[in-house]
N, C-alpha and C positions, 0 to 999 in steps of 0.2 A: 517561491512560496516555502513556506513555513509550518508544516503542521503534522500528523500524523493521522492513519488509520487505525492503526490498531498497535500495542506495542510488542504481540509476538514472543519472542523470547527476550524479551527486555524485564518482563513482570508486567503486573499490573499496572495502569493507569486508572484507578476508580472503580472496578468491577468487584464485587463480593458474590462471595454465594454460587448463584446463578444467574447473577445479573450481567447485561454486558458492558463491554468495556463504556465507559464514558465516553473515548476521546473517540471510536469507532461509532457512534452513535452520533454521535456531532459532524463527523463526515459525511456519512450516510444521510443527514438531512440538509448538508451544505450539498450533495450530488441532487437530491431530491427539489432544492430551492434555485437551483440552477435552470432547471424544467419552469420552476413559476416566473421568477423575478428578472432573468437576463431574456434579452430577446434574439429569436433563431438568426442564423442556425446554430442549433445546440451542439457544442463541444462532444459532450455525452450524455445518452439520453439512458437513464435510470428513471425509468415509471414503476419501479417496484419497493426503493430505497425506503419511501416512506411508511407505504405498509409493513413494511419488515421491520423497520425501527418501531413502529406505534408509539410513539412522545408523547406527553402530556398535553393537553389541552393547554393554549396559548402557548405552543411552542415557537411561532413565528417571532413573538414578542421577546424572546429572553434574546439578551444583549449580543448572544455571540452567533445568533442568526440575522443581528441586523444587517440588511441588502448590501448597503453603502459601505459599511467599515469592514465587511468581512467578502468583499469582493475579489482582491486580490488572491487571498485563500481559497476561498470556491472555485475560483478559474486554476489556480493551482493542482486543487484537488483531481477536477475535472480532465485536464489537461494528460497530469502520472494517471488516474485510468485508462484513458484513449489510447494512451499509447501502449499500456503493458498492454490491452485485449488488442491493439491492430497490430502486437507482436502477436501473443496467442494465436490469433488468425491465419498470420504470414507461416507460424512454424506447423501448423494443424494443415496446412497447405501441402507441408512437403512432408507428412506423414509422421509427425511427431504426435505421440498417443496419450500425454500423460503432461499434466499441468499443477503445480505446487504454488500454492501464495503462505508464505511463511509470514505469521501474523495479518490473518483474513479477514479478521475483524467483521463487519456486518457489506462483505462482499456480496454481490446477488448476479454473477457472471452468471449460471447454470439456470437462475430465473429467466432472466432476460434473454440468453442466448440458447435456446434448446436445440436449435438446429447444429450448432458450432459444439455447444456442450455434448451432444451427442456423441461426436468422434475424438471426445477426448476422456479419461479418465482423471475426474478434477479432486485433488486432495487440499482442505484448507484445514492449518496449522493456528492452532490458539490456544488459550489459557483453558481448563476444564469450563470455567462459569461464563465465559461467554459460549464455548460452543453447547452447554448443557441450556441454554436458552436459546439458542439461533434457532437447535433441533426442534424443540420444544415449538417456538413461533412458526417454523415451517408447516411442519405437522398441522397446525392448526390452519395456518393457509392454504393447506393441501396443494404443496407446492412441492415439487423434489429437491431430495436433498445432494449434496456433493456426499464426498467423505470428509466426514469430520473428523478430524485427528487430534482430540485434546492433550493437551501436555503440561505439566506440573514444573515449571522450571525451576519453581521456589525447592522444590522437593528434589530437584536435582535430574530430572528425569531427560533422556535424549531424545530430541524432537526425529532424530536421524531412526535410531531403533522403534520409535511411536510408529512413524510412516512406511515405515516396510512392512510391519506389524499392520497396520492398514490397508497393506495388497500392493501398496507401491513396487514398482520392477526396476531393481538398480542395471540390471542391464538393457534396459528400454531405454531412448532419449527422451526428455524432458523440458518441460519450460519453468522455471522456478523465478516467481515474481515475490518479493521485499521491498515496500512500501510505506516510508515512513517508521522506519524502523531502527536503524543503525544511529540514529543522533543520540539515542538511549541506553547503547550497550556499550560497553568497553572496548576499545578499540581491537584487544586479543578474544573476545569474544566474535567479534565481527569478522578476525584473522581467522579464528577457528572454525567459525561457519563456511567461509570462502573456501579454507581448507579441503572440507567435508563436500562441497557443491564440486569443486574441482575433478573432484571422481568420479562425477555422474558420469553415463555414456556417452559415447563420442556423438556428437550431433544435438547437444543440449544446449541451452541458453538458460544465461542466466540475469535479470536486469532489477538490479538494487539502487534504490535511491540515497541518495547521501547528502547532506548541508554542507554549506558551505562558510566559513570562519566571514566575521563580520567585514572584515577589510577587503573580501573579494564581491560582495557584493555591490548592487546600482546603491549610490551613497540615499538616493531617497526610499531605498528599503532597509537601509540598517535599522531605524528606529523599530518598522515591526520584527524584523529577527527579535529584537533586545524586550519588545512586549510580548514576543511568546514565549521566552528562554523566560521571564521573569515570573508567565503564570506557569511553567509546566514546574517551575522551583517550587513555586508556593504549594502548588498542588500533590509534592512530592515524588516528582517523576521530573527529574531535571535532565537538560542536555547533558551529556558528558562528551559526546564525540562529534567534533566538526573536524571536515575532511577539503583541503584543497586539491584539486583535483589530482595532480599528480601523487599526491600521497594515494588515494585511493587506487591508482591506475597502478603503484608501485607493488601494491599489498595483494592485486588480485594476481600480478606477475608471479609475485613471491609463493603464492599460494599453489599455483599450478597451473593457473589459466595463460593460454600465448594467445588468442583470439580477444583482443578488450578493445571496446570502446567507450569513448565518454561522450554523453548526449549531455548538453547542457542542458537547462531550463530553457534559457532563451531561446535554443533552437525549435523547442517544442512550441514556445510562443510564436514563434512567426511559424511554424507548420500549421497550430491549430486554431491561431488568433488572430493573422493578418488580413488586414481592410475590414474588418469589424468597425461600424459607425458608433458603437458606443463604448468603446474604447475597453472593453472587456481585456485583462491580461493577467496573468501572474506575475506576482513579484519576483525577485531572482533572488535564488538562496538556494534553490533544492535542485539537483543534477541527476543524471544517471548512469551507473554503470552498467555497460551490457558484455557479457563475458561469453564466450563460447567452449564447448570441450572440442 
């Protein structure tokens, strides 16, 4: 599956002023579309995404919302969202009390899962424009807010410093999720991020997605990757980093992690989509690094 939630520390993918990131809106609408056009059982039930995104009239007629041509991308988005929230629930059950989303976009965890969110302090890091828009929108809807942590990456602000200033406790374990971000980052930037995260308190878990090079994708999925890469480049946000799994795992080890797992996207496909009569499945191409301290 090839797409992104938000750029996080990559810079903007289309937000200006106090508008949400365009890619974040698209992914939120794909989560909403999953409930509308895909048959049960639903892999991920985001019944708040549409209200939050507040799209223009006729959004369902947009080419990037076509139920058939986007079905693999949509499946990938809900697959990785389900995986992260399963991980968060598992870790919260073990006493972890902090959850950080790097490049949060229009995530709706706090609004959808109040019983679980109440056991955690949730921090969402993203660009100031997206954060300001989301803060206003949630207040309009009367819903609770996580700790929204705006970081102006273009001005050189440190996401770690801003996170700690917002109340994150480095001495306590946390779950940190970063999905749909690493393809936009230079490899040295991802390396620096992992090095910072490797210093989290013992018992912390990091889940980060990464895109595979074309030669490692199923042959049928390679045209999709090419199309998405072309579109990303045309919009001014090219993919700059793709990783064979061994390279990502080596990077995590080199930056200080010792407990490292590779979760192939195909494994998540088997976990969440096996036996579906409609054939809904993510395309190959996006895997998870899961590392613990």
